[in-house]
C-alpha positions in Angstrom: 2.2 21.9 -120.3 -1.0 24.9 -118.7 -2.7 24.7 -115.6 -6.7 25.3 -116.5 -9.8 26.5 -115.0 -12.2 24.7 -113.8 -15.5 25.1 -112.1 -17.7 22.5 -110.5 -21.3 23.6 -109.6 -22.3 20.7 -106.8 -26.5 21.3 -104.7 -26.1 23.3 -102.1 -22.1 23.9 -102.3 -21.7 26.5 -104.5 -19.5 26.9 -107.2 -16.0 25.4 -106.3 -12.8 25.5 -108.6 -10.6 23.1 -109.2 -7.2 23.1 -110.8 -6.7 20.5 -112.7 -3.5 19.4 -114.8 -4.2 18.5 -118.6 -3.2 19.5 -122.6 -3.4 23.0 -122.9 -5.5 23.9 -126.1 -4.2 25.6 -128.9 -6.3 28.5 -127.8 -4.6 28.2 -124.3 -1.6 28.2 -126.0 -1.5 31.1 -127.8 -2.4 33.3 -125.0 -5.6 33.1 -124.9 -7.8 33.3 -122.3 -9.8 29.7 -121.4 -13.2 29.0 -121.6 -14.7 28.6 -118.0 -16.2 24.4 -118.2 -18.4 23.2 -115.5 -18.4 19.7 -114.5 -21.5 17.5 -113.6 -21.2 16.2 -110.0 -23.7 13.6 -108.3 -25.3 14.5 -105.3 -24.0 13.9 -101.9 -26.0 11.8 -99.7 -28.6 8.3 -98.9 -31.9 8.3 -100.4 -34.1 7.2 -98.4 -35.0 3.5 -99.5 -31.4 2.9 -99.3 -31.4 4.7 -94.9 -34.1 1.9 -94.9 -32.3 -0.6 -96.3 -29.2 0.1 -94.2 -31.3 0.6 -90.7 -33.3 -2.8 -91.5 -29.2 -4.4 -91.6 -28.3 -3.3 -88.7 -31.6 -4.3 -87.7 -30.9 -8.0 -88.2 -27.3 -8.3 -87.3 -28.8 -7.2 -83.6 -31.6 -9.3 -84.0 -28.2 -12.0 -84.1 -25.9 -10.9 -82.3 -28.0 -10.1 -78.9 -29.0 -13.7 -77.8 -25.0 -14.6 -78.5 -24.0 -12.0 -76.1 -26.8 -13.7 -73.6 -25.5 -16.9 -74.2 -22.2 -15.7 -73.7 -22.9 -13.4 -70.4 -24.4 -16.5 -68.9 -21.7 -19.0 -69.4 -19.6 -17.0 -67.8 -21.5 -16.6 -65.2 -22.2 -19.7 -65.0 -18.2 -20.3 -64.0 -18.5 -18.0 -61.8 -21.4 -19.9 -60.1 -19.4 -23.4 -59.8 -16.5 -21.0 -58.7 -18.1 -20.0 -55.3 -19.8 -23.3 -54.5 -15.8 -24.6 -54.2 -15.2 -21.8 -52.2 -18.3 -22.5 -49.9 -16.5 -25.8 -50.1 -13.5 -24.5 -48.1 -15.8 -22.5 -45.8 -17.6 -26.2 -44.8 -13.2 -27.5 -44.8 -12.5 -25.1 -42.1 -16.2 -25.5 -40.7 -15.7 -28.7 -40.3 -11.4 -28.8 -39.3 -13.1 -27.0 -36.2 -15.9 -29.3 -34.9 -14.1 -32.6 -35.4 -15.3 -32.7 -38.7 -19.1 -32.0 -38.3 -21.0 -29.9 -40.6 -24.0 -28.4 -40.4 -25.4 -30.1 -43.9 -28.5 -30.7 -44.0 -32.6 -28.9 -43.8 -34.7 -27.3 -41.0 -38.2 -27.3 -39.9 -39.5 -31.0 -41.2 -39.2 -29.2 -44.7 -36.0 -30.8 -47.1 -37.1 -27.5 -49.8 -36.0 -25.9 -46.3 -31.8 -26.3 -47.0 -30.8 -23.0 -47.4 -31.1 -20.6 -44.5 -29.2 -18.8 -42.7 -31.0 -17.2 -40.3 -34.8 -17.9 -38.8 -36.7 -15.0 -37.6 -39.6 -17.7 -36.4 -36.7 -18.7 -33.8 -34.4 -16.2 -33.9 -31.3 -18.2 -34.0 -28.5 -18.6 -36.6 -29.6 -22.3 -38.4 -27.9 -24.2 -41.2 -25.9 -21.7 -43.0 -25.7 -19.1 -39.9 -22.8 -21.3 -38.0 -20.8 -20.6 -40.7 -21.4 -17.3 -40.6 -21.1 -17.5 -36.5 -17.7 -19.1 -36.8 -16.2 -15.8 -38.6 -16.7 -17.9 -42.1 -19.0 -15.6 -44.4 -16.9 -13.3 -44.9 -17.1 -12.8 -48.3 -20.6 -13.3 -48.4 -21.0 -12.6 -52.4 -18.8 -15.9 -52.7 -22.2 -17.8 -51.4 -24.7 -15.9 -53.6 -25.4 -17.2 -57.3 -24.4 -14.8 -60.1 -27.3 -15.3 -62.0 -29.8 -16.0 -59.3 -33.1 -13.2 -60.3 -34.8 -13.2 -57.2 -34.0 -11.1 -54.8 -34.5 -13.5 -51.8 -30.9 -15.6 -53.1 -29.3 -11.7 -54.1 -27.1 -10.1 -52.0 -28.5 -7.4 -49.9 -32.1 -7.2 -51.4 -34.7 -5.7 -49.0 -35.9 -9.2 -48.7 -32.5 -9.7 -48.0 -30.3 -7.4 -45.8 -27.0 -8.3 -45.3 -25.6 -8.5 -42.3 -28.2 -11.6 -41.0 -30.1 -12.2 -38.1 -29.8 -10.4 -35.3 -26.3 -7.7 -36.6 -29.6 -6.6 -39.0 -32.7 -6.9 -39.4 -33.7 -10.0 -36.9 -37.3 -9.4 -37.7 -36.2 -11.2 -42.1 -35.2 -14.1 -42.8 -32.3 -15.0 -43.8 -30.5 -17.0 -47.2 -28.2 -17.9 -48.7 -28.1 -18.8 -52.6 -27.1 -22.1 -52.2 -29.3 -25.4 -51.0 -27.7 -28.4 -49.0 -28.0 -32.1 -49.1 -31.3 -32.4 -47.2 -30.4 -36.0 -44.7 -30.6 -34.2 -41.5 -32.3 -31.7 -39.9 -30.2 -29.8 -37.9 -32.9 -28.2 -35.7 -33.7 -31.3 -34.8 -30.0 -33.0 -34.3 -28.7 -29.6 -32.4 -32.0 -29.4 -29.7 -31.5 -33.1 -29.0 -27.6 -33.1 -28.7 -26.6 -35.4 -32.0 -24.1 -35.0 -33.8 -23.9 -32.8 -37.6 -23.0 -34.8 -40.2 -19.6 -35.4 -40.9 -17.3 -34.1 -43.5 -16.2 -37.2 -44.7 -19.0 -39.3 -44.7 -20.1 -37.7 -48.1 -16.8 -37.9 -50.1 -18.8 -38.8 -53.3 -22.1 -37.4 -52.9 -23.2 -34.4 -53.8 -23.4 -32.5 -50.5 -24.5 -28.3 -52.2 -26.1 -27.1 -55.2 -27.9 -24.2 -57.1 -31.6 -24.6 -55.1 -33.6 -27.1 -56.0 -36.8 -26.6 -53.8 -39.5 -25.9 -56.5 -38.7 -25.5 -60.6 -39.4 -21.7 -60.1 -35.9 -21.7 -58.2 -33.8 -23.2 -61.4 -35.4 -20.9 -63.3 -34.9 -17.5 -61.6 -31.1 -18.3 -62.5 -29.7 -21.0 -64.5 -33.3 -22.2 -66.3 -31.3 -25.2 -68.1 -29.7 -27.2 -64.8 -27.9 -26.7 -62.2 -24.7 -26.8 -60.9 -23.8 -28.6 -58.2 -20.6 -29.6 -55.5 -19.5 -33.2 -54.4 -18.1 -34.2 -51.0 -14.9 -34.4 -52.5 -14.7 -30.9 -53.2 -15.3 -30.9 -57.2 -18.4 -29.3 -59.1 -20.0 -29.8 -61.9 -22.6 -28.9 -64.5 -25.9 -31.0 -64.2 -29.1 -30.2 -67.0 -32.6 -29.5 -65.5 -33.8 -32.6 -68.2 -32.1 -34.7 -65.5 -34.3 -33.6 -62.1 -36.9 -32.3 -64.3 -40.2 -34.6 -63.1 -39.0 -34.2 -59.2 -39.1 -30.5 -59.7 -42.6 -31.0 -60.9 -43.4 -33.0 -57.9 -42.5 -29.7 -55.6 -44.5 -26.6 -56.6 -44.1 -25.2 -52.8 -42.9 -25.0 -49.8 -44.4 -28.4 -48.0 -42.9 -31.7 -45.8 -44.7 -33.6 -48.7 -41.9 -32.2 -51.4 -39.5 -34.4 -49.0 -39.2 -37.8 -50.9 -38.4 -35.8 -54.4 -35.9 -33.9 -53.0 -34.0 -36.9 -51.7 -34.8 -38.1 -55.2 -32.9 -35.0 -56.9 -29.9 -35.4 -54.5 -29.5 -39.2 -55.5 -29.5 -38.3 -59.2 -27.3 -35.7 -58.5 -25.2 -38.5 -56.6 -25.4 -40.4 -59.8 -23.4 -37.9 -61.4 
């Protein structure tokens, strides 16, 4: 067996010698010099059509995967939101233990849509969730805000919702929590009249906190398809928007005229 020199001519690569094992020819066996042979090799790379086909396939795959990834991210944020609500409940339990079971669950200024404030720049005082803040129960403020929220008014430390709130920060701006209380009692009026605040144990089977439902927009700027709800027992779960949508549509703006519809929203949440 002898070695024979083969010359490959490749496009753009010049001449590439290779040694291939093969049976020797009669000329080689007689001591003659073997003749070089050129072997045609197909050009390397893709044609333009092939490249466009690959790009098209990649674009289709991206179009399929992106919505799936977005849904997975929202599902993760929804779970985090439920966890936040349970931690907020713990803060209310601690407040109740220190205040004869009384808790600041309610609304203010005569409007039941005002059920998520921490600081009021009109009265220059801490209100509703602000009572938890003054008691030192908001050490981790991100827990009091929904991770899916896209409205800066209810996001952590933004231009419209700076942290810390009130007189500890910028007293000229209102301070907002990311969740809304059950709007049964006007907390400002109760405090001014020297009345007791609601007692936590009276809400055992009722919804006490939820994602914001003040207007349809407040639902749309976070989970969109529904809300997370916390009950007086400490349990929390997801509720579809369809249960509330007809009532939400009656609350296009912040106004006392929306109060009956806000009450009905929480009555429906109670049934879940």
